[in-house]
N, C-alpha and C positions, 0 to 999 in steps of 0.2 A: 504494500500500500504506500501511498504518498505520505512521507513523514510530516510534510507541511500541514496535513489535515489535523494533526494533534495540536490542541490549544497550547499556547505558550505557558500558561499558568501550570500546566501539568508537569513541565520541566522543573518547576520549583516545588513540587510535591513528591516526596520520596515514598516508596513503599514502606509500610510499617515495619520497623525493626522487631517489634513484638510478634508480628505475623510471620516474619522470617524464622524466628525461633520456634513458633508453632509448627511451621512446615518442616523444620529440621528435626523436631521431635518425632515426626512421623517416620523418619528414615533411620532412627536410632533404635537399638534393641534394649528394651526396658530402661529408658532414660530416667534419671532423677530430674524431673521437670519442675523447677522452681521459677519458671519464667512467665507463666500466663496467669493473669488475674481472673481465674475461672473458679468460682466457689466449688468446693468438693462435696457439698451437700445437695440433696435432691429437692425439687419443688415440693412444698408441703402437700400432703394428700388432699386436704379440702380444696386447695387451689386447683389441683389436677381434676378433682371431681366436678368442680364448677365449670371448668373448660369443656370437659367431656359432655356434661349436661347441656351446655350451650350448643355444641356440635349436634347433638341428638335432637335438640329443639329447633334446629334449623337456623341458628344465628350465625350464618356463614357468609353473609353478604357484607358489602361496605357498611360502615357505620357513618353517622354524621362526622364531619371533619374534626369537630371539637372533642369527640369521644362520647361514649354512651352516657346518658343522663345518670344512670345508677352509679357509675364510677366517679363521674365528675362531681356529683352531689356529695358523695362520701369524702372525697379529697377536699372539696371546697369547705366543708364543715371543719375538717382538721386545720386547714389553712386559716380560716376565719377565727377559730379558737386560739391558734398560736399567735396571730398577729393583729387581728382586729382592724385590718385596713379596709376602708370602704371601697377602694378602687382595685383590689387584688382579685384577679381571675385565674382560673385553672384551665389548662389545655392538656389533653392527653396526646402524647407524642409517640412516635415509633422509636422507642428506646430513648435513654437520656442523650445518646449521641445525636439522634434525630432532633431532639429539643435544642441541643447546642447549635446544630447547623441552622435550624430555623431562626434562632435568636441572633446569631452572628450575621447571617445574611439579611436579616430584617433591620440591622443596625448600621453595618459598615457600607460606606460608599468607597469607590476606588480612591486610594490614597489616604483614607482614614487610618488611624493607629489604634491598636488594641494592646493594652499592657498585659503581660503574663509574667508569672513568677518563675524564675529559673532555679531548680528544675521544675518541669510541669509535664502533665499528660501531653504526649506528642501531638494529639489531634488539634489542640488549640491553635498552634501556629499555622497548621495547614488549612484550618477553617478560615483564618484571616486571609490567607493567600487566595483561597477559593472565592472569597467575597471581593477580592481586589484590594484588600487592605494590607496593612503592614503590622507585624507583631513587634512590640518593643519589650525587651526583657528587663526585669528587675531582679538583681542577684539576691539570693537568700542564703548563700553559703556563709559559714560552715554549719550553722545550726538549723537552717531552713525555717527561720522565723521571719515574720513580716516587719520590715523596717519602714515605718510610715514616712520618714523623711526621704528615703529613696524613691518611694512611690510618688510623693509630691514633686520631687525633682524630675521624674520621668514624664509627668503630665505636661503636654504642650498644646498648642493651638489645634493640632490635628487629632488629639486623643478623643476617642469616642466612648471607649469602655475599658474596664479592668475586669479580668477573669480571675477569680480566686477559687481554690479547691481545698476544702477541709471537711473531714480528714483527707489527707493529700496522697495522691498518686504522683510520684513513686516513693515518697519519703515516709509515709505513715504518720507524719506530724499533724497534730491538731492545733489550729490557731486558738490562742487564748481569747477569752471574752474581751479583754482590753485591746488585743490586736484587731479583732473583728469590729469592735465599736469604732476604733480610730479609723480603720479603713472605710467603714460605712459613712462616717461623718465627713471624712476627707472627700469622698466621691460626691457626696451631696453638696458640699461647699464648692467644689470645683466644677460642678455641673457635668459630671461624667457618669455614665451608666455603670453600675456594678452588676456583674454576672456571677452568681454563686453556684458552683457545681457541688451539689450535696449528695451525690449518689452513694457515698460511703457513710452517711451520717449515722446509720444504725450501728456502725462498728467504731465506737468511741469508748475507750476502756478506762482511762484514768479520770476523766471528767467529761461532762456532756459537751458535744460540739454545739456551738452557737451559730445561728444564721445571721449574717449582716442585715437581713431584712428586718430584724428586730429593731434596728436603729435607723434604717433607711428604707422608707416604704417604696421607693422607686427601684429597689433591687429586683432583678430577674433571677429567680431560683430555678435550677434544673435538678430534677430528682428522678427516681425510677425504682423498679422492682428487680432489676437484673442481679444486683449484688446482694441486696437485703434478703431476697427470697429464692436465690439460685435460679432465677428465670432469665438467664442471659440470652437464650435462644428464642424467647417469647417476644422480644423487642417491644417492651412496654415501659414507657417512661411518662413523665409529666413535667410541665412547667407551670409556674405561677408568678405573676408579676402585674405591673400596671396594665389596666384593661386595654389601653390604646396599643401597647406593644403586643399583648397577647392576640389582639384582633389581627394585627399584621402577620404574626407568626401563623395563625390559623389560615389566613389567606394563602400564605406560601405553602403550607402543608397541603392545602387543597390541590395545588398544582405540582406537588412533588410526591409525597408519601400517600396522599389522599386521606388516609386515616391510619391510626395504629391498628394492628391485626385484631379483627373482631373477637375471635375466640379468646385471645390473650386478655382483652378488656374484661370479659366476663369472669375470667379467672382472677383478674385484679380485684374485682369486687370482693371475692373471698379472701384475698391477700391483705386488704386494708384491715388493720387492727389485729391480724393474726400474730400471736405472740412468738417472736423469734429469739426470745431471751436465752434459751438453752443453746442455740447456735452461737450467739454472741459470746456467751461464756466459754464455749469451746475454742473460739477463735482468740479470745483473750489468753487462754492457756497456751495456745500455739505461740502467740506473741511472747509470752513469758519464757517459754522453752527456748525460743530463738535468742532472746536477749541474754539469758543465762549462759547459753552456749558460745556466743560470739563477742560479748561486750569486752572481755579482757584481751581478745586477740585482734579486734578490728576497731577502728575509729567509727563509732556508730551513734548517730543521733537517735535517741530512744523513740521508737515508733509508738504513738499513742492511739492510733486508730487505723482504719482500713485493714488491709492484710498484706502490707508491704514493709520492707526495711531497705535502707539505702546506705550500706556501709561504704567507707572509703576502701578502694582497692589497694593492696600492697604496692608501693612504688608509685602511687597516684596514676596508674595506667590500667584503666578498666578493660579496654578491648583485649590486650594481651592476657590479662588475668582471666577473662571469660573464655578465651581460647584454651587456656590451660585447664579450666574447669570442664570444658567439653571433652578434653582428653580423658577425664575421669568419669565421663558419662553424665555430667551435671550441666544443666542448662540454667543460666541466669542471664540478665539483660545488662549490657554495658550502659553506662550513664549517658553516653553521647546520644542515645535514642531520645532522652528526655531533656537534654541540657546542652549548653554551649561548651561545657566541660566534659571530659571523659575520665574523671578521677574516681567516680563511685560506680557501683553496680546495684541493680535492683533484684531483690529476692521477693518472690511471692510465697507466702506460707499458707495459701489457700489449697492445701493438699492434705492427704491422709497423714496421720501422725508418724507412721512408719516411714513414709517417703520423706517427710520433713527431717526425721532423725538421720536418715541416710545422707541427705544433702548437707546437714550441719556437720556430720562427721567429715565429709569431703572438704568443706570450707575450713574446718579446723586444721586438717592436714595441710591444705594449701597455705594457710597463714603461717604455720610452724616451719614450712619449707623455706619461707622467704624472710625469716627472722634470724 
């Protein structure tokens, strides 16, 4: 085919480094896969039953773009109870990733700037590129905390929005209430939209994660069921924010995703309010196991949420280190996938305990070999 047919923006969007690891795992024999943020627990049985009942009842067609009323009303009640904002509306999206895409593309014009924190989920920068915008990074090393003065300095005349993710991928760090309040108030003062990616909010172990929407009613919140309920393949997310913005996102969804998968939405009705506390406790135990195993051998910012850790690689060289790990049948992700730096690597502990234990054994061996 003619190479000129490919849009120029696609040359600025790389294939996901995480997806490359996923593909590599398929070629390995019994890999110790600590690379993918894929919950190792199954969808709760009542959620499955609700989806099956929806199929059998014939709820297999498109839904309204905004999402089925049963699910929207449940989520709207939760949102209203949490924030009490008169103007905050809910939109059901095709996964939280779909919500992010709708939000960014509804906000950025070509040349607009979007501030992201480094390191961050790799999708953020590519979404800015897709929308014709420019991502501007604010460094959070070495402790991965929000420095409000750095954010303030990064805001310029072309800044349209700031994206924050807490609990964070890839670091597992949870922003403190003071950090979130300062960021929310700064964005309000500087007239910049704040987008809060809260898909990991149910996995916060040491203290509750706070949404900046608590202090800034104009915040756009992105959330979903993929991580919290193990529903990654169901592609069910939601967004809530100012009605004017939600209406534009719904318009864009109508001409892209059309709607979130219908059967998934009916399952989501059963998922709302389902107690996942036992799963959260198990994941906190995995976090504790990881910290106990690695804290003395690696420079590690204590992960407080999500199911990731982001230790510094020996010699500050993550890519060579992950190559050595692959030689031991262990898959982890080099930091360059998430960052302008390549000094750290990401571990996902969303795996069975025996797999995690094997992986931690390899990581301890690799650390001792380089000391």
